[in-house]
VMD Tcl script that draws the C-alpha trace (Angstrom):
set ca {
  {-50.85 21.16 -2.79}
  {-50.22 18.28 -5.24}
  {-52.90 16.48 -7.22}
  {-52.94 13.53 -4.83}
  {-53.58 15.77 -1.82}
  {-56.26 17.72 -3.68}
  {-58.01 14.48 -4.56}
  {-57.88 13.34 -0.93}
  {-59.34 16.67 0.27}
  {-62.06 16.51 -2.37}
  {-62.94 12.96 -1.34}
  {-63.14 13.92 2.31}
  {-65.25 16.99 1.44}
  {-67.66 14.88 -0.62}
  {-67.84 12.42 2.24}
  {-68.78 15.14 4.75}
  {-71.28 16.78 2.38}
  {-72.89 13.41 1.79}
  {-73.17 12.69 5.50}
  {-74.59 16.13 6.31}
  {-77.09 16.11 3.42}
  {-78.55 12.66 4.10}
  {-82.24 12.78 5.09}
  {-82.60 9.62 7.17}
  {-84.58 8.94 10.24}
  {-82.89 9.67 13.47}
  {-80.97 6.71 14.97}
  {-81.01 4.85 11.62}
  {-77.79 3.22 10.30}
  {-76.93 3.41 6.60}
  {-73.97 2.74 4.30}
  {-72.18 5.14 1.89}
  {-69.51 4.44 -0.78}
  {-66.63 6.87 -1.45}
  {-63.51 6.91 -3.70}
  {-60.36 8.14 -1.87}
  {-56.87 8.68 -3.49}
  {-54.24 6.84 -1.42}
  {-50.72 6.82 -2.98}
  {-48.55 6.67 -6.07}
  {-45.53 4.47 -6.82}
  {-43.19 4.88 -9.79}
  {-40.59 2.22 -10.54}
  {-37.84 3.01 -13.05}
  {-34.50 1.53 -13.97}
  {-32.97 3.76 -11.29}
  {-35.22 2.13 -8.70}
  {-34.16 -1.29 -9.84}
  {-30.45 -0.81 -10.42}
  {-29.60 2.12 -8.19}
  {-27.13 4.79 -9.25}
  {-26.07 3.52 -12.67}
  {-24.54 5.34 -15.62}
  {-24.93 4.69 -19.32}
  {-22.70 5.54 -22.31}
  {-25.46 7.33 -24.20}
  {-29.10 8.33 -24.00}
  {-31.58 5.46 -23.77}
  {-28.95 2.79 -24.46}
  {-29.39 -0.82 -23.47}
  {-26.13 -1.04 -21.51}
  {-25.64 -0.13 -17.89}
  {-22.61 0.58 -15.73}
  {-22.76 0.78 -11.97}
  {-19.78 2.20 -10.09}
  {-18.95 2.26 -6.40}
  {-15.84 3.32 -4.51}
  {-14.94 0.46 -2.19}
  {-11.59 1.69 -0.79}
  {-10.04 5.11 -0.17}
  {-7.03 5.69 2.05}
  {-3.96 7.93 2.37}
  {-1.43 5.13 2.64}
  {1.66 7.16 1.82}
  {1.18 10.07 4.22}
  {4.27 10.37 6.42}
  {3.77 10.45 10.17}
  {5.96 13.16 11.70}
  {6.71 12.58 15.40}
  {7.32 15.66 17.53}
  {11.03 16.43 17.50}
  {13.04 18.96 19.44}
  {15.98 19.88 21.59}
  {16.08 20.42 25.33}
  {19.17 21.71 27.13}
  {19.72 22.78 30.74}
  {22.76 24.74 31.87}
  {23.81 25.48 35.47}
  {26.39 27.87 36.86}
  {29.39 25.74 35.99}
  {28.72 26.80 32.46}
  {29.17 30.47 33.44}
  {32.59 32.09 33.43}
  {34.14 35.10 35.12}
  {36.37 37.36 33.13}
  {40.11 36.88 32.95}
  {41.64 39.79 34.86}
  {45.15 41.05 35.67}
  {46.59 43.46 38.27}
  {50.15 44.41 39.21}
  {51.55 45.26 42.65}
  {54.94 46.92 42.85}
  {57.16 46.59 46.00}
  {60.03 49.12 46.00}
  {63.53 48.72 47.47}
  {62.58 51.38 50.02}
  {59.59 49.29 51.15}
  {61.78 46.25 51.53}
  {64.38 48.16 53.66}
  {63.89 51.86 54.55}
  {67.70 52.24 54.83}
  {67.92 52.31 51.03}
  {65.82 55.47 50.96}
  {68.76 57.25 52.61}
  {71.19 55.78 50.09}
  {69.00 56.67 47.11}
  {71.16 57.95 44.22}
  {74.46 56.78 45.68}
  {76.77 54.06 44.52}
  {77.62 51.43 47.03}
  {78.10 47.78 47.62}
  {74.98 45.94 48.83}
  {75.46 43.07 51.18}
  {73.32 39.97 51.26}
  {69.85 40.64 52.69}
  {67.32 38.37 54.49}
  {63.99 40.05 55.32}
  {61.18 38.10 57.00}
  {57.56 38.76 57.88}
  {57.28 42.00 55.99}
  {54.11 44.03 56.42}
  {51.21 42.64 54.31}
  {50.62 44.28 50.97}
  {46.94 44.94 50.08}
  {45.69 43.67 46.73}
  {42.33 45.05 45.54}
  {40.62 42.49 43.25}
  {37.05 43.75 43.73}
  {36.86 44.61 40.08}
  {37.08 40.85 39.56}
  {34.38 39.80 42.02}
  {33.22 40.44 45.54}
  {33.53 36.81 46.49}
  {33.59 33.55 44.56}
  {33.77 29.87 45.37}
  {35.77 28.47 42.52}
  {34.89 25.27 40.72}
  {38.04 25.68 38.66}
  {40.47 28.34 37.54}
  {43.99 29.55 37.95}
  {45.85 32.39 39.62}
  {49.07 33.23 37.84}
  {51.95 35.07 39.55}
  {54.60 36.74 37.42}
  {57.56 37.98 39.47}
  {59.92 40.46 37.83}
  {63.17 41.41 39.59}
  {64.20 45.06 39.01}
  {66.73 45.10 41.89}
  {70.46 45.39 41.11}
  {71.03 42.08 42.92}
  {69.93 38.45 42.48}
  {66.79 37.43 44.44}
  {67.77 34.04 45.75}
  {64.35 33.42 47.33}
  {60.93 35.04 47.47}
  {58.34 33.21 49.60}
  {54.84 34.65 49.98}
  {51.15 33.78 50.48}
  {48.05 35.31 48.92}
  {45.31 35.42 51.56}
  {41.75 36.71 51.92}
  {42.09 39.90 53.92}
  {38.87 39.32 55.87}
  {39.84 36.03 57.50}
  {43.45 35.38 56.48}
  {42.53 32.16 54.69}
  {45.21 31.22 52.18}
  {44.25 31.44 48.53}
  {47.63 30.38 47.21}
  {51.37 30.32 47.94}
  {54.43 30.76 45.74}
  {58.18 30.47 46.16}
  {60.56 31.96 43.58}
  {64.23 30.88 43.59}
  {67.20 32.65 41.98}
  {65.62 35.36 39.91}
  {68.45 37.41 38.39}
  {68.26 41.22 37.99}
  {65.90 42.36 35.22}
  {64.46 38.87 34.68}
  {61.10 37.36 35.60}
  {59.60 34.06 36.67}
  {56.04 32.67 36.73}
  {54.08 30.46 39.14}
  {50.55 29.11 38.66}
  {48.17 28.33 41.54}
  {45.13 26.06 41.10}
  {42.02 27.76 42.53}
  {39.72 24.73 42.39}
  {37.53 24.52 45.49}
  {38.90 27.74 46.99}
  {37.01 30.75 48.25}
  {38.49 33.94 46.78}
  {37.42 37.40 47.97}
  {37.87 40.70 46.21}
  {40.04 42.09 49.04}
  {43.31 40.14 49.16}
  {46.73 40.54 50.78}
  {50.19 39.41 49.78}
  {52.08 38.24 52.88}
  {55.81 38.04 52.16}
  {57.14 35.46 54.52}
  {60.75 35.99 53.43}
  {62.84 37.65 50.77}
  {66.51 36.79 50.39}
  {68.91 38.64 48.08}
  {72.57 37.97 47.29}
  {75.32 40.56 47.80}
  {76.01 42.81 44.88}
  {78.94 42.19 42.65}
  {80.78 45.34 43.57}
  {79.34 48.82 43.92}
  {75.93 49.39 42.35}
  {73.69 52.41 41.87}
  {71.00 52.61 44.53}
  {67.56 53.50 43.13}
  {65.04 53.31 46.00}
  {62.07 53.47 43.54}
  {63.08 50.22 41.89}
  {62.06 46.93 43.36}
  {59.96 43.87 42.75}
  {56.97 43.72 40.33}
  {54.33 41.09 41.13}
  {51.62 40.67 38.48}
  {48.60 38.59 39.50}
  {46.25 37.20 36.84}
  {43.13 35.08 37.19}
  {41.98 33.03 34.22}
  {39.58 30.30 33.20}
  {37.43 30.94 36.25}
  {34.38 28.73 36.68}
  {32.41 29.34 39.83}
  {30.19 27.30 42.10}
  {28.77 30.46 43.52}
  {29.74 34.06 43.19}
  {28.87 37.64 43.82}
  {30.34 39.21 40.76}
  {29.82 41.35 37.74}
  {29.57 38.63 35.17}
  {30.74 39.77 31.75}
  {28.91 39.49 28.44}
  {29.44 35.96 27.34}
  {28.04 33.20 25.18}
  {26.83 30.49 27.50}
  {25.28 28.17 24.91}
  {26.43 27.71 21.35}
  {25.31 24.92 19.06}
  {25.84 24.69 15.34}
  {24.85 21.19 14.43}
  {22.29 19.01 12.64}
  {19.24 17.58 14.33}
  {17.68 14.36 13.09}
  {14.05 13.29 12.93}
  {12.63 9.79 12.77}
  {9.84 9.08 10.30}
  {9.09 5.42 11.01}
  {11.20 4.11 8.14}
  {10.77 7.00 5.72}
  {13.86 8.90 4.55}
  {12.93 12.43 3.56}
  {14.76 15.05 1.57}
  {12.09 17.76 1.68}
  {8.80 18.44 3.36}
  {6.37 21.33 3.05}
  {4.41 21.83 6.24}
  {0.62 21.98 6.00}
  {0.06 22.54 9.72}
  {2.26 22.48 12.81}
  {4.12 24.69 15.22}
  {7.60 25.44 16.49}
  {7.37 25.92 20.25}
  {10.20 27.55 22.19}
  {10.39 27.69 25.99}
  {13.16 29.36 27.98}
  {13.47 29.18 31.77}
  {16.07 31.04 33.82}
  {16.78 31.77 37.47}
  {19.97 33.67 36.66}
  {19.64 37.31 37.68}
  {21.25 38.66 34.54}
  {19.40 39.26 31.29}
  {19.93 36.90 28.38}
  {19.29 36.70 24.64}
  {18.41 33.57 22.68}
  {19.39 33.48 19.01}
  {17.81 30.59 17.11}
  {18.27 29.98 13.41}
  {17.02 27.04 11.40}
  {18.52 27.59 7.94}
  {16.86 24.36 6.78}
  {13.35 25.77 7.32}
  {12.37 28.51 4.88}
  {9.20 30.28 3.84}
  {9.21 32.70 0.95}
  {12.99 32.30 0.81}
  {13.47 33.39 4.44}
  {14.80 31.06 7.10}
  {13.59 30.83 10.67}
  {15.60 33.46 12.57}
  {14.34 34.23 16.06}
  {15.83 36.61 18.65}
  {14.26 36.36 22.09}
  {15.17 38.74 24.91}
  {14.81 37.28 28.41}
  {14.83 39.28 31.63}
  {16.77 37.95 34.60}
  {14.99 35.90 37.26}
  {15.58 34.28 40.63}
  {15.25 30.79 42.06}
  {12.03 31.78 43.79}
  {10.71 33.77 40.85}
  {12.22 32.42 37.64}
  {11.62 34.03 34.28}
  {9.72 31.86 31.79}
  {9.33 32.87 28.17}
  {7.23 30.97 25.62}
  {7.30 31.61 21.90}
  {5.20 29.83 19.26}
  {5.79 29.96 15.51}
  {3.23 28.77 12.98}
  {5.09 26.42 10.63}
  {2.36 26.36 7.97}
  {3.89 26.89 4.54}
  {7.50 26.30 5.63}
  {9.66 24.03 3.51}
  {12.08 21.93 5.54}
  {15.24 20.78 3.78}
  {16.29 17.47 5.35}
  {19.61 17.26 3.51}
  {21.49 18.54 6.56}
  {24.16 21.21 6.81}
  {25.85 20.15 3.60}
  {23.28 19.32 0.88}
  {26.07 18.05 -1.35}
  {26.30 14.93 0.80}
  {23.78 12.99 -1.26}
  {22.79 10.33 1.26}
  {21.85 12.70 4.11}
  {18.17 12.38 5.02}
  {15.82 13.28 7.90}
  {18.29 15.91 9.13}
  {17.74 19.63 9.45}
  {20.38 22.21 10.32}
  {19.97 24.50 13.31}
  {22.11 27.12 15.04}
  {21.40 28.14 18.63}
  {23.26 30.66 20.74}
  {22.44 32.11 24.16}
  {24.30 35.12 25.50}
  {24.47 36.54 29.00}
  {23.90 40.26 28.70}
  {25.89 41.88 31.50}
  {24.36 44.79 33.33}
  {27.75 45.63 34.89}
  {26.34 45.23 38.40}
  {27.39 42.54 40.81}
  {24.84 39.81 41.23}
  {24.74 36.66 43.29}
  {24.65 33.40 41.37}
  {24.88 29.85 42.69}
  {24.62 26.29 41.51}
  {20.89 26.46 42.18}
  {20.59 28.91 39.31}
  {19.95 27.34 35.94}
  {19.03 28.06 32.35}
  {16.74 25.66 30.53}
  {15.96 25.91 26.83}
  {13.61 23.65 24.91}
  {12.22 23.88 21.43}
  {10.11 21.34 19.62}
  {8.57 20.92 16.18}
  {5.10 19.85 17.22}
  {2.17 18.41 15.30}
  {3.73 18.72 11.85}
  {1.46 17.51 9.05}
  {3.05 17.47 5.59}
  {1.50 19.27 2.64}
  {3.90 17.16 0.64}
  {7.01 15.11 1.30}
  {9.79 14.04 -1.07}
  {12.24 11.23 -0.43}
  {11.95 7.52 0.23}
  {8.57 6.91 1.85}
  {9.69 3.69 3.46}
  {8.73 0.12 2.76}
  {5.61 -0.45 4.81}
  {2.46 -2.49 4.60}
  {-1.04 -1.36 5.53}
  {-3.59 -4.02 6.36}
  {-7.02 -2.83 5.31}
  {-8.97 -5.24 7.48}
  {-12.53 -5.87 6.38}
  {-13.70 -2.82 4.42}
  {-17.45 -3.12 3.89}
  {-19.19 -1.00 1.25}
  {-22.90 -0.77 0.44}
  {-24.03 -1.50 -3.12}
  {-27.36 0.20 -3.70}
  {-27.71 -1.37 -7.15}
  {-29.17 -4.52 -5.59}
  {-30.21 -3.18 -2.19}
  {-33.95 -3.23 -3.03}
  {-33.93 -6.65 -4.67}
  {-34.38 -10.28 -3.78}
  {-34.88 -13.32 -5.96}
  {-32.85 -14.04 -9.05}
  {-31.59 -12.19 -12.11}
  {-29.95 -14.01 -14.98}
  {-27.66 -11.61 -16.87}
  {-27.00 -12.52 -20.47}
  {-23.41 -11.34 -20.01}
  {-21.68 -9.62 -17.13}
  {-18.35 -7.86 -16.70}
  {-16.73 -6.22 -13.73}
  {-13.61 -4.20 -13.26}
  {-11.59 -2.72 -10.43}
  {-10.23 0.74 -11.23}
  {-7.16 1.40 -9.07}
  {-5.98 4.98 -8.63}
  {-2.59 5.52 -6.99}
  {-2.09 9.17 -6.01}
  {1.19 8.36 -4.23}
  {4.53 8.89 -5.94}
  {5.80 5.45 -5.02}
  {5.25 1.98 -6.41}
  {2.81 -0.23 -4.58}
  {1.82 -3.82 -4.28}
  {-1.76 -4.95 -3.64}
  {-2.36 -8.36 -2.13}
  {-6.10 -9.03 -2.12}
  {-7.05 -11.64 0.46}
  {-10.68 -11.70 -0.57}
  {-13.46 -9.72 -2.22}
  {-16.81 -11.09 -1.14}
  {-20.32 -10.14 -2.17}
  {-22.89 -10.28 0.63}
  {-26.63 -10.59 0.12}
  {-28.06 -9.39 3.43}
  {-31.54 -10.73 2.65}
  {-30.57 -14.30 1.77}
  {-27.49 -14.23 4.04}
  {-25.54 -15.75 1.15}
  {-21.93 -14.74 0.49}
  {-20.06 -15.35 -2.77}
  {-16.33 -14.71 -2.93}
  {-14.75 -13.55 -6.15}
  {-12.53 -16.19 -7.71}
  {-9.90 -14.66 -9.97}
  {-6.16 -14.44 -10.44}
  {-6.14 -11.22 -8.40}
  {-7.23 -13.02 -5.25}
  {-4.26 -14.34 -3.30}
  {-1.62 -12.92 -5.64}
  {0.26 -9.61 -5.52}
  {-0.64 -6.96 -8.06}
  {1.92 -4.23 -8.78}
  {0.79 -0.63 -9.05}
  {2.91 2.09 -10.68}
  {3.63 5.44 -9.06}
  {1.92 8.77 -9.73}
  {3.77 11.49 -11.63}
  {4.92 14.62 -9.83}
  {4.95 17.42 -12.41}
  {2.24 17.76 -13.36}
  {0.67 15.72 -10.62}
  {-1.28 12.86 -12.19}
  {-2.44 9.79 -10.22}
  {-1.60 6.47 -11.83}
  {-4.75 4.71 -13.07}
  {-4.81 0.94 -13.63}
  {-7.73 -1.37 -14.34}
  {-8.25 -5.05 -13.60}
  {-10.94 -6.69 -15.75}
  {-13.12 -9.63 -14.78}
  {-15.35 -11.57 -17.16}
  {-16.97 -14.97 -17.32}
  {-13.84 -16.59 -18.74}
  {-11.31 -15.40 -16.11}
  {-13.48 -15.36 -12.99}
  {-16.76 -16.34 -11.40}
  {-18.02 -12.77 -11.80}
  {-21.45 -13.95 -13.08}
  {-22.15 -15.93 -9.91}
  {-20.65 -13.12 -7.86}
  {-23.07 -10.53 -9.30}
  {-26.13 -12.76 -9.64}
  {-25.99 -13.28 -5.88}
  {-27.36 -9.70 -5.88}
  {-24.94 -8.43 -3.24}
  {-26.03 -5.31 -1.40}
  {-22.60 -5.17 0.28}
  {-19.05 -6.10 -0.67}
  {-16.37 -7.04 1.81}
  {-12.79 -6.28 0.78}
  {-9.68 -7.32 2.66}
  {-6.21 -6.59 1.31}
  {-2.63 -5.71 2.21}
  {-1.12 -2.68 0.50}
  {2.63 -2.26 0.47}
  {4.37 1.02 -0.39}
  {7.80 0.76 -2.07}
  {7.96 -3.06 -2.00}
  {11.29 -2.92 -3.87}
  {12.88 -0.43 -1.49}
  {14.48 2.90 -2.40}
  {14.80 2.18 -6.11}
  {13.92 5.78 -7.02}
  {16.85 7.26 -5.06}
  {14.78 9.44 -2.70}
  {12.54 10.79 -5.46}
  {9.27 9.33 -4.20}
  {6.64 11.82 -3.07}
  {3.30 12.09 -1.38}
  {0.80 14.93 -1.06}
  {-1.57 15.51 1.83}
  {-4.44 14.76 -0.56}
  {-2.76 11.73 -2.13}
  {-5.12 8.80 -1.98}
  {-5.05 5.14 -2.89}
  {-8.51 4.29 -4.25}
  {-10.26 1.20 -5.51}
  {-13.44 1.67 -7.53}
  {-15.65 -1.27 -8.51}
  {-17.58 -1.04 -11.78}
  {-20.20 -3.52 -13.00}
  {-21.00 -3.52 -16.72}
  {-24.00 -5.40 -18.07}
  {-26.32 -5.15 -21.05}
  {-29.95 -4.57 -20.24}
  {-30.89 -8.04 -21.50}
  {-32.05 -9.92 -18.46}
  {-34.12 -12.79 -17.21}
  {-35.99 -12.47 -13.89}
  {-37.06 -15.38 -11.73}
  {-39.22 -14.27 -8.82}
  {-37.17 -11.11 -8.64}
  {-38.57 -8.85 -5.98}
  {-37.80 -5.20 -5.52}
  {-39.45 -2.51 -3.50}
  {-40.54 1.10 -3.37}
  {-41.44 3.01 -0.21}
  {-44.39 5.42 -0.57}
  {-46.53 7.54 1.77}
  {-49.89 5.94 2.54}
  {-52.64 8.52 3.07}
  {-55.38 6.22 4.35}
  {-54.74 7.12 8.00}
  {-55.58 10.78 7.27}
  {-59.13 9.99 6.13}
  {-61.78 11.60 8.35}
  {-63.93 9.21 10.42}
  {-61.81 6.28 9.23}
  {-63.07 4.30 12.23}
  {-66.49 4.08 10.53}
  {-65.07 2.32 7.45}
  {-66.46 -1.20 7.34}
  {-65.01 -2.57 4.06}
  {-63.35 -1.49 0.82}
  {-61.10 -2.22 -2.12}
  {-57.94 -0.75 -3.68}
  {-58.03 0.45 -7.28}
  {-54.65 0.20 -9.00}
  {-54.30 2.25 -12.17}
  {-51.05 1.27 -13.88}
  {-48.80 2.36 -16.73}
  {-46.02 -0.09 -17.63}
  {-43.36 0.20 -20.35}
  {-41.32 -2.80 -19.11}
  {-41.59 -5.88 -21.34}
  {-42.69 -8.07 -18.45}
  {-45.67 -8.32 -16.15}
  {-45.51 -7.66 -12.44}
  {-47.24 -8.69 -9.31}
  {-47.24 -6.53 -6.23}
  {-48.46 -6.28 -2.70}
  {-48.41 -3.58 -0.07}
  {-46.60 -3.96 3.25}
  {-48.21 -1.48 5.63}
  {-46.23 0.27 8.40}
  {-47.10 2.74 11.13}
  {-45.39 6.06 11.77}
  {-42.68 4.35 13.87}
  {-41.81 1.89 11.10}
  {-43.56 -1.05 12.74}
  {-44.94 -3.61 10.29}
  {-48.74 -3.88 10.42}
  {-49.99 -6.17 7.65}
  {-49.88 -6.90 3.92}
  {-52.49 -6.41 1.23}
  {-52.24 -8.15 -2.14}
  {-51.10 -11.56 -3.35}
  {-47.98 -13.35 -4.50}
  {-49.29 -15.23 -7.52}
  {-51.53 -13.15 -9.76}
  {-49.82 -10.79 -12.23}
  {-51.68 -7.55 -11.65}
  {-49.67 -5.33 -14.05}
  {-49.62 -6.29 -17.71}
  {-46.39 -6.13 -19.77}
  {-45.69 -3.67 -22.58}
  {-45.92 -5.42 -25.93}
  {-44.15 -4.27 -29.06}
  {-42.92 -1.14 -27.31}
  {-46.51 -0.03 -26.63}
  {-47.23 1.29 -23.14}
  {-49.50 -1.03 -21.16}
  {-52.29 0.70 -19.23}
  {-55.03 -0.72 -17.09}
  {-56.68 -1.15 -13.74}
  {-56.59 -3.92 -11.21}
  {-58.51 -4.30 -7.99}
  {-57.41 -5.66 -4.63}
  {-60.14 -6.39 -2.14}
  {-59.51 -5.18 1.41}
  {-60.63 -7.90 3.81}
  {-62.46 -6.73 6.91}
  {-59.67 -8.09 9.12}
  {-57.16 -5.74 7.46}
  {-59.20 -2.54 7.81}
  {-57.57 -1.81 11.21}
  {-54.07 -2.00 9.70}
  {-55.17 0.30 6.86}
  {-56.51 2.80 9.37}
  {-53.21 2.93 11.31}
  {-50.76 2.91 8.40}
  {-48.55 5.89 7.56}
  {-46.52 4.47 4.70}
  {-46.36 1.36 2.58}
  {-43.61 -0.61 0.93}
  {-44.73 -1.69 -2.51}
  {-43.24 -5.15 -3.12}
  {-42.97 -5.91 -6.85}
  {-42.40 -9.47 -8.02}
  {-41.16 -9.96 -11.58}
  {-40.83 -13.04 -13.79}
  {-39.87 -12.79 -17.41}
  {-41.88 -15.08 -19.74}
  {-40.50 -18.64 -19.59}
  {-37.43 -17.09 -17.83}
  {-36.29 -15.80 -21.20}
  {-33.94 -12.84 -21.48}
  {-35.66 -9.58 -22.36}
  {-34.21 -6.19 -23.23}
  {-35.04 -3.17 -21.13}
  {-34.39 0.50 -21.76}
  {-33.07 3.14 -19.41}
  {-36.37 5.02 -19.93}
  {-38.65 2.14 -18.92}
  {-40.92 2.65 -15.96}
  {-44.00 1.36 -14.18}
  {-46.39 3.78 -12.47}
  {-49.11 2.82 -10.01}
  {-51.82 5.25 -8.86}
  {-53.60 3.77 -5.86}
  {-57.03 4.82 -4.65}
  {-59.55 3.20 -2.33}
  {-63.27 2.56 -2.59}
  {-64.52 2.40 1.00}
  {-67.91 1.86 2.52}
  {-68.85 3.82 5.63}
  {-71.38 2.72 8.17}
  {-73.01 6.00 9.23}
  {-75.26 6.39 12.25}
  {-77.61 9.39 12.43}
  {-77.61 11.18 15.73}
  {-80.72 10.71 17.82}
}
mol new
graphics top color blue
foreach p $ca { graphics top sphere $p radius 0.5 }
foreach p [lrange $ca 0 end-1] q [lrange $ca 1 end] { graphics top cylinder $p $q radius 0.2 }
display resetview
């Protein structure tokens, strides 16, 4: 319990004891006087001038500082950037395969089996509609509808006679549909010839037949040795097969392969490096292909601890009705992204990182059905990247501040007029961005909310660009510059003597107004700020003309017991004052909800005497409490003490940072007490 509360309790106790101990006749009314502590107010230089600083202890000079602008102008916005690719079956290939079918002389004409090993003259032959020859291509596929591809026939003649014509069809055994046809003309003994058939749009089954429509041979040139095991060699190859649909054993193959740069857009910035503060790399793979796959993703341009991003993602096969979806997320915090592209020696490459992506089909060896409805979709995106720092050209861009309003508590409790003997002001500009800047101040206006008066600063800074140098990188040091205002280069005296409790700043700030003159060596950190701090310097030699300032204090009158029986009273003000000027004051009473109730005091009589010759002034003044204000006193919870100050003859006086004025307020009240009957 503090002294004030103890005094209040003692006063109430004395009041109760007095009431109980009175020996009056029943039903008689009588009056009693009591002294009750009410409140205390202490006004110091801090109360008057807010949060000021001073060069040394008890000096007569004051500096008030306030940050009026703080923004991260240079921070680079990083849009989400990624790659999305979808592949369908036409990107899938079947293996190149080859098989050979041999047709002997004995198969062509059984008569030669009887002549095997003999030497004889062979006459010209013309065989037609020979029995079909089965060709088993099921190792290739079971069935496939070709989007493109070729079937290559190589015919080698091992007969002792010239084959003047070989005409045959390759058909699907199941339905006899023709896959391809070939005619060979004049193939000499022990030579070969080749024909190529386009398979585009054709259905090819694994079970095929070669139907020889005719084979014509010339007569031998004299007697020749008959070897019934010799004959015709037909080699069939399929190559470059792309399918629309197939039931096949697809081989291991790379279905996607990219080794290329990927560019990002930074709204005019051209970056060489960026360290990521926060962000993610998100990878999503979708497949309805029944075979398993593997995604290999490398981003050599993104490293952390010397290691690049190198992801291997295994993906199980899926179906159209039940596709496989795989999501992978990588925290990019701490990664350094090199935006110089694949070849850093190309000096003008910016905003480009190097990535390698490869997707392989991992064959199971089993035959699976795949159609054009099957697809593979791969997407990856750098999402939500926020730079820890960025190096490069930050772009030439202008930020409009709009009206930035800042409170100045130095004058927030004042009204009236102060005449400063001298006044100075400065703007301390701190550029934490590694790029030059230009500040174009449209206006800096002081606003007095009480008088509604606004005074704009008039100075060379207003309406003219002001260049700001860049911060240094190693070690990181923001660039500090100061603009000074005094009574000879501005209207700073009128600006400050308006007693603004707010300032309104509006300016345009341009980063890199001269373009990329640092050859991509600008930089910005996440914590890089562009700040403007306003400082007011004034000596404590002042003249006051009806200057009014205030102090809010608790008002204990409402806690007095039986306060409804108070009929009249007065306030006793015990003061101590070290200021070299007198003061008047009055109390503005408020209830617990902040509603104004009434005032007590006057506006003309100086109730607090000034200190003279450095000697502390002490004394007592009395304010009568009119009967019509007792109700407001009874309901009050706090009071605003309104001090009014005038220096003698409006002359300048010197004040010290240790000066103060203390008021101890108590009340003499008179109770009207009624004895119970």
